[in-house]
Each structure stands twice: as structure tokens, then as C-alpha cells.
C-alpha positions as CSV (number, residue, x, y, z in Angstrom):
1,M,17.4,2.9,-9.3
2,F,15.0,4.7,-7.0
3,N,11.8,6.6,-7.7
4,M,10.9,9.9,-6.0
5,L,7.4,10.8,-4.9
6,S,6.7,14.2,-3.4
7,S,3.5,14.3,-1.3
8,G,1.9,17.1,0.6
9,R,-1.4,16.2,2.2
10,R,-3.8,18.2,4.3
11,I,-6.7,16.4,6.0
12,M,-9.7,18.6,6.6
13,A,-12.4,16.5,8.3
14,G,-12.8,14.4,5.2
15,L,-11.4,16.9,2.8
16,A,-7.9,16.1,1.5
17,V,-5.1,17.8,-0.4
18,L,-2.9,15.3,-2.2
19,L,-0.1,16.3,-4.4
20,T,2.0,13.6,-6.0
21,V,4.7,13.2,-8.6
22,S,6.8,10.2,-9.6
23,A,10.3,10.8,-10.9
24,A,13.2,9.2,-12.7
25,A,16.9,8.7,-11.7
26,P,18.6,11.4,-9.5
27,A,21.3,13.8,-10.6
28,A,24.9,13.2,-9.5
29,H,25.8,14.5,-6.1
30,A,27.8,17.7,-5.7
31,S,29.3,19.4,-2.6
32,A,27.1,21.9,-0.7
33,V,27.5,25.6,-1.2
34,T,26.6,28.3,1.4
35,L,24.6,30.3,-1.1
36,S,22.0,27.8,-1.9
37,P,21.2,27.1,-5.5
38,T,17.8,25.7,-4.3
39,E,16.7,29.2,-3.2
40,A,17.6,30.5,-6.6
41,F,15.7,27.7,-8.2
42,I,12.6,28.5,-6.2
43,Q,12.8,32.2,-7.2
44,T,13.5,31.4,-10.8
45,H,11.2,28.5,-11.5
46,L,8.5,28.3,-8.8
47,Y,7.7,31.9,-8.4
48,N,4.5,32.9,-10.2
49,P,4.6,36.4,-11.9
50,N,3.0,37.9,-8.8
51,G,5.6,36.4,-6.5
52,T,3.6,33.6,-4.9
53,I,5.3,30.2,-4.8
54,A,3.6,27.7,-7.1
55,T,2.8,24.2,-5.7
56,R,4.7,22.6,-8.5
57,L,6.8,23.4,-11.5
58,S,4.3,21.9,-14.0
59,S,1.0,23.6,-14.5
60,A,-0.7,20.2,-14.8
61,Q,-3.4,19.1,-12.4
62,S,-4.5,22.5,-11.2
63,S,-8.0,22.2,-9.9
64,A,-11.0,24.4,-9.6
65,D,-12.1,22.2,-6.6
66,P,-11.6,24.4,-3.5
67,N,-10.6,21.3,-1.5
68,M,-7.7,20.4,-3.8
69,A,-4.5,22.1,-4.9
70,G,-2.0,21.6,-7.7
71,G,-0.1,23.1,-10.6
72,R,0.7,26.8,-10.3
73,E,-1.7,27.3,-7.4
74,S,0.0,28.6,-4.2
75,L,-0.4,27.4,-0.6
76,S,-0.1,29.3,2.7
77,E,2.0,26.3,3.6
78,S,4.7,27.5,1.2
79,L,4.5,31.0,2.4
80,G,4.9,29.9,6.0
81,L,7.9,27.8,5.2
82,W,9.5,30.5,3.1
83,M,9.1,33.1,5.9
84,N,10.6,30.6,8.4
85,Y,13.5,30.1,6.0
86,A,14.1,33.8,5.8
87,V,14.3,34.0,9.6
88,L,16.6,31.1,9.8
89,K,18.8,32.6,7.1
90,N,18.7,36.1,8.8
91,D,17.5,37.6,5.5
92,A,15.3,40.6,6.4
93,A,14.6,41.6,2.8
94,L,13.4,38.1,1.9
95,F,11.2,38.0,4.9
96,K,9.7,41.4,4.1
97,S,8.8,40.1,0.6
98,G,6.9,37.2,2.2
99,Y,5.2,39.6,4.6
100,D,4.1,41.8,1.8
101,Q,2.7,38.8,0.0
102,L,0.8,37.8,3.1
103,L,-0.9,41.2,3.2
104,R,-1.4,41.5,-0.5
105,N,-2.7,38.0,-1.4
106,Y,-3.4,35.7,1.5
107,L,-5.1,37.8,4.2
108,S,-8.9,38.4,4.4
109,A,-10.2,41.6,6.0
110,S,-11.2,39.5,9.1
111,G,-7.7,38.0,9.5
112,L,-8.3,34.6,7.9
113,V,-5.3,33.3,5.9
114,Y,-6.5,31.6,2.7
115,W,-5.0,28.2,2.6
116,K,-4.6,28.3,-1.2
117,L,-4.6,30.8,-4.0
118,S,-5.0,30.5,-7.7
119,A,-1.9,31.2,-9.9
120,D,-3.0,34.8,-10.3
121,G,-2.9,35.4,-6.6
122,T,-6.6,35.5,-5.9
123,S,-8.5,33.2,-3.6
124,G,-11.7,31.2,-4.2
125,V,-11.6,29.6,-0.8
126,T,-12.9,30.7,2.6
127,T,-10.9,28.2,4.7
128,N,-7.6,28.4,6.6
129,A,-5.2,25.6,7.7
130,L,-4.0,25.4,11.3
131,I,-0.4,24.4,10.8
132,D,0.1,27.0,8.1
133,D,-1.3,29.8,10.2
134,H,0.8,28.8,13.2
135,K,4.0,28.6,11.2
136,I,3.3,32.1,9.8
137,I,2.6,33.3,13.3
138,D,5.8,31.7,14.6
139,A,7.8,33.3,11.8
140,L,6.3,36.8,12.4
141,Y,7.0,36.7,16.2
142,S,10.5,35.5,15.5
143,A,11.1,38.2,12.9
144,N,10.0,40.9,15.3
145,Q,12.3,39.5,17.9
146,K,15.2,39.4,15.4
147,W,14.8,42.7,13.6
148,G,12.6,44.8,15.9
149,K,9.7,45.3,13.5
150,P,6.6,46.0,15.5
151,E,4.3,45.5,12.5
152,Y,5.3,41.9,12.5
153,K,4.3,41.4,16.1
154,Q,1.0,43.3,15.4
155,M,0.2,41.0,12.5
156,A,1.2,37.9,14.5
157,D,-1.2,39.1,17.3
158,K,-4.0,39.6,14.7
159,L,-3.5,36.1,13.3
160,S,-3.3,34.6,16.8
161,T,-6.5,36.3,17.8
162,F,-8.2,34.9,14.7
163,S,-6.9,31.4,15.3
164,R,-7.9,31.4,19.0
165,T,-11.3,32.7,18.2
166,N,-12.2,30.6,15.2
167,N,-10.0,27.5,15.2
168,G,-10.5,26.9,18.9
169,R,-12.7,24.0,20.0
170,S,-12.9,22.9,23.7
171,G,-9.5,24.4,24.4
172,L,-7.7,22.7,21.5
173,F,-6.9,24.1,18.1
174,A,-8.8,22.4,15.3
175,D,-7.5,21.7,11.7
176,Y,-9.5,24.4,9.9
177,Y,-12.2,27.0,10.0
178,D,-14.5,27.8,7.1
179,E,-15.4,31.5,7.2
180,M,-18.3,31.1,4.9
181,S,-20.2,28.5,6.8
182,G,-18.7,29.2,10.3
183,Y,-17.8,25.5,10.6
184,V,-14.8,24.5,12.7
185,S,-13.2,21.1,12.2
186,E,-14.0,18.5,14.9
187,S,-10.5,17.1,14.8
188,V,-6.8,18.0,14.9
189,T,-4.2,16.4,12.7
190,L,-1.5,15.7,15.4
191,S,1.3,16.8,13.2
192,Y,-0.3,20.3,13.1
193,I,0.6,21.1,16.8
194,V,3.5,23.5,16.6
195,P,5.0,24.0,20.1
196,S,7.1,27.1,19.2
197,A,4.0,28.9,17.8
198,L,1.9,28.0,20.9
199,K,4.7,29.2,23.3
200,R,5.1,32.5,21.4
201,M,1.3,33.0,21.3
202,Y,1.3,32.5,25.1
203,S,4.3,34.8,25.8
204,N,2.6,37.5,23.7
205,R,-0.6,37.1,25.7
206,Q,-2.7,35.8,22.8
207,I,-3.6,32.5,24.5
208,D,-3.6,31.7,28.2
209,K,-1.4,29.1,29.9
210,S,-4.2,26.5,30.1
211,V,-4.8,26.6,26.4
212,M,-1.1,26.3,25.6
213,N,-0.7,23.4,28.0
214,Q,-3.8,21.6,26.8
215,N,-2.4,21.6,23.2
216,L,1.1,20.8,24.3
217,N,-0.1,18.0,26.5
218,L,-1.9,16.4,23.6
219,L,1.4,16.3,21.7
220,K,3.2,15.1,24.8
221,T,0.9,12.3,26.0
222,M,-0.5,10.9,22.7
223,P,-0.3,7.1,22.5
224,T,1.7,5.0,20.1
225,D,1.1,1.5,18.8
226,G,4.6,0.7,20.0
227,T,6.3,2.6,17.1
228,F,3.9,4.8,15.2
229,F,1.8,7.8,16.4
230,P,-1.8,8.2,15.5
231,K,-2.7,10.6,12.7
232,N,-5.7,12.5,14.1
233,Y,-7.5,13.3,17.4
234,N,-11.2,13.8,17.4
235,I,-11.9,16.7,19.8
236,A,-15.6,15.8,20.1
237,T,-15.2,12.1,20.8
238,K,-11.7,12.2,22.3
239,Q,-10.6,9.4,20.1
240,F,-7.3,8.9,18.3
241,T,-7.2,7.5,14.8
242,Y,-4.3,5.7,13.1
243,D,-3.7,5.3,9.4
244,S,-3.2,1.7,8.2
245,T,-0.5,2.9,5.8
246,I,1.9,5.2,7.6
247,N,3.0,8.4,5.9
248,M,6.4,9.2,7.4
249,I,6.0,12.9,6.8
250,D,3.2,13.0,9.4
251,Q,5.3,10.8,11.8
252,V,8.5,12.9,11.5
253,Y,6.5,16.1,11.9
254,I,5.0,14.8,15.1
255,A,8.4,13.5,16.4
256,L,10.1,16.8,15.5
257,H,7.5,18.9,17.3
258,R,7.7,16.6,20.3
259,A,11.5,16.9,20.3
260,Q,11.1,20.7,20.2
261,N,8.9,20.4,23.2
262,G,11.4,18.2,25.1
263,Q,9.9,14.8,24.4
264,T,11.7,11.9,22.8
265,S,10.2,9.3,20.5
266,P,12.8,6.5,20.8
267,A,11.0,3.7,19.0
268,L,10.2,5.8,15.9
269,Y,13.7,7.3,15.8
270,K,15.3,3.9,16.1
271,L,13.2,2.6,13.1
272,I,14.0,5.6,10.9
273,K,17.8,5.4,11.6
274,K,18.0,1.6,11.4
275,D,16.1,1.4,8.1
276,F,18.0,4.3,6.5
277,Y,21.3,2.5,7.0
278,A,19.8,-0.9,6.1
279,Y,18.1,0.2,2.8
280,K,20.5,3.1,2.0
281,Y,17.6,5.5,1.7
282,L,14.9,7.0,3.9
283,V,11.7,5.0,3.9
284,A,8.7,7.2,3.2
285,G,5.9,4.8,4.1
286,Y,5.2,1.7,6.2
287,D,2.6,-0.9,6.7
288,R,1.4,-0.2,10.3
289,T,0.7,-3.8,11.1
290,T,4.0,-5.2,10.1
291,A,6.2,-2.1,10.3
292,A,7.6,-3.1,6.9
293,P,8.2,-0.5,4.2
294,S,5.2,-0.1,2.0
295,V,6.9,2.1,-0.7
296,T,10.3,2.4,-2.3
297,F,10.2,6.0,-3.5
298,E,12.2,8.8,-1.9
299,C,10.9,12.2,-0.8
300,P,13.2,15.2,-0.4
301,A,10.8,16.9,2.0
302,L,11.0,13.9,4.2
303,Y,14.8,14.1,4.2
304,G,14.6,17.8,5.1
305,L,12.2,17.1,8.0
306,S,14.3,14.2,9.2
307,I,17.5,16.3,9.1
308,L,15.8,18.8,11.3
309,Y,14.6,16.0,13.6
310,A,18.1,14.5,13.8
311,L,19.6,17.9,14.7
312,E,16.9,18.5,17.3
313,S,17.9,15.1,18.7
314,G,21.6,16.1,18.8
315,D,22.5,13.5,16.2
316,R,24.6,15.6,13.8
317,S,26.3,12.6,12.2
318,F,23.0,11.1,11.1
319,A,21.8,14.5,9.9
320,L,24.8,14.8,7.7
321,D,24.3,11.3,6.3
322,L,20.7,12.2,5.5
323,Y,21.8,15.5,3.8
324,N,24.3,13.6,1.6
325,R,21.6,11.3,0.4
326,M,19.0,14.1,0.0
327,T,21.3,16.1,-2.3
328,V,21.7,13.1,-4.6
329,W,18.2,14.1,-5.8
330,R,19.1,17.7,-6.4
331,V,20.1,19.0,-9.8
332,N,23.8,19.6,-9.1
333,D,25.1,20.6,-12.6
334,P,25.5,24.4,-12.6
335,Q,25.0,24.4,-16.4
336,D,21.6,22.8,-16.1
337,P,18.7,25.3,-16.2
338,M,17.2,23.5,-13.3
339,Y,20.3,23.8,-11.1
340,G,19.6,23.6,-7.4
341,G,16.1,22.2,-7.8
342,Y,14.8,18.9,-6.6
343,V,13.5,18.1,-10.0
344,S,12.7,14.7,-11.7
345,G,10.7,13.7,-14.6
346,G,10.5,17.4,-15.6
347,D,8.5,18.3,-12.5
348,S,9.2,19.6,-9.0
349,Y,7.3,20.5,-5.8
350,S,7.6,23.5,-3.6
351,F,7.2,21.4,-0.5
352,D,10.2,19.3,-1.4
353,N,12.4,22.3,-2.2
354,L,11.4,24.3,0.8
355,Y,12.1,21.6,3.4
356,A,15.3,20.7,1.7
357,L,16.3,24.4,1.9
358,L,15.3,24.7,5.6
359,A,17.4,21.7,6.5
360,E,20.3,22.9,4.5
361,Q,20.2,26.3,6.2
362,A,20.0,24.7,9.6
363,L,23.2,22.7,8.8
364,I,24.9,25.9,7.5
365,N,24.0,27.8,10.7
366,L,25.6,25.0,12.7
367,K,28.7,25.2,10.4
368,L,28.2,21.5,9.5
369,I,28.3,22.2,5.8
């Protein structure tokens, strides 16, 4: 018996977003279908009445604290992943609904994208989140290229200008900008560097080549401790910081982005693959000193990210093995009201469902499932 813990964490110079749920035994595995029941689950169970995607199925643990998120609150992270999924799926109508939501709920007059909203679609924060903004920018440029919608490019340009102007620090993009105080984070979480967004911002003349290369070089040349990557880079002090307990979502994000930029991460990839086959599940956390697993739970979002990483690395067999294990955690009974969702203990997280969905669609596009 395994436990599942879903974790989304955003570090903002000492401010953290930590979303966690533990779960019971998984549902029985069922064969994949092209029309994903997970997409239907999100629309049926995770949509708020205003169309924003709730952080979790349960309304528990919502917080008035502007630095925390939970319950039916919605994240710009979810919007960015949803928009990227629509592009990957070639679903123009779904993308348009996400774009309309961006304009209606997430965007300030100045061009700041609120990193979270309350369940009613209003925002009480004045802060953005770098990775979310860049994923939205990436999706908008991709959508314009795919469907020829100039308004998508215009919005991507606007958000790029805002990011360059306000999240920039010494040529690097920092984690967040607080519009109320004017404060820019002094550090960048290394998993937040999205190569495809930077390259599209450059090709659309929103950043110059030196800025693109400076950010990509940080991703390319960051050190390791032999296996694991550091978590943060302090732009002011030029120091890298490692976590003592390794969160593999951060690690796989970094490795995936490096792979998308043409760099391999052989030691980390070897560990992920070796331990998956040794333990029969994907290890979600490690002790950095010993490189021994520190947790036994499983995380569908980590499976989704790892599938995308395996595909980027050309390892289709491993990607399929990961998919087969991931979908053990999906509700696979069509008669179950929660069919298609990554649900356990009566709760579910948008981050888990969205990354599972992205991985599934990538496999569908390659005709592997």
C-alpha cells in the first residue's frame, strides 16, 4: 500500500506556498482513452462557478494569508498549465476560454498577472510568479503561431514587457515582483527558468539576446552536488542554495528545462530511472546527503513531469512505464462520480491533474497511447 501526497510549492524570498494532501489506496488501473476523462474531471469538479480552476477539490484550508493558497482558491500556475494543455491538444476553443479568464480575472491594468485568486475570481494580492507568467507567455506565443490570432501575440508582448521591466534584476529574471511595494525578489528558483518562453520572448523582440543567454546559461551551467541541482540562486550574492531534503518536482522541472535547452542531466536521470524500477514507484523526495529516499508517497504531478522529461530524453519505453504507474492512481471506473480524477481520501489537486493531463496528451500526440 502506498500513500499519495500532492505538493505545489512556490518560494518567494522567504514566502512559501505549500499545498499538501495525503491519500488512501489507488483505484484499479484501466486502459488509456484518447478523450481524457481527466479533462472532464477538471471541468466538472475543479472548476469554480466563474470558470477558474480551484487549487483542490476540497474547500478546506483556504487561507486569507496573501502568501498562502488552498481550497477553492485559484492559481495562475493552473491557468498557465491549462493554456499549455489546450495548445498541446490543438483545442482552440479551450484555449480561448483560458485567454478570456486571463483578461477577466488574472490581469491587472498594468499587466501584472495575480499569482492567486479567491474562489470568486477576485484577487487580494499584488504579486506575480515568474514561472507562471512565463508559461502563460509561452502558451500565448504558441497559440498565435498555431491559430494566427494576433491578440494572443499582443498579450504575450504585454506580459513579456511587464516581466522584463519588473521581474528583471541584473539581467536575470527574479521569482516575483510585488506591485504594491515595488519590491523585486533577490533570487530565482532555478526550476522557474523556462527556455521555450525565453526563446519566444527573444524571437518576438521582447528581450535582447544577452538577457536570453544570461538566463539560459544559468540553467546550463548551474552546479550539482554530484546528483542533485541547487534549489535557488541569489542574484545579489551570486550564491547557489541546496535543500537538505530534495523535492523531486523541483529537480525534474530543472532537468526537463535543461533537456529542452539541449543539456543532459545524466546522474539525476540515472537515479530516477534506477529507483523507479527498484521500488516500483517514483520516489518523490530524497535525503541530499545520502541520496536515499526520504518519503514513500507518490505524486501524480511528479509522474507527469517525469513522463515529459523521459520523452524529451527520447526514452519512450520509460515514459510508458511511468504512465502505466501514474494511472494506477487515477479513478478509472466510469461509474464513479470522480472518474478520470487523481483523487484519494476524498480530495484532489489541480497541479496533479494538470500535469497528468499534459503528460497524457504528449503521449497521445506521439501515438504512444
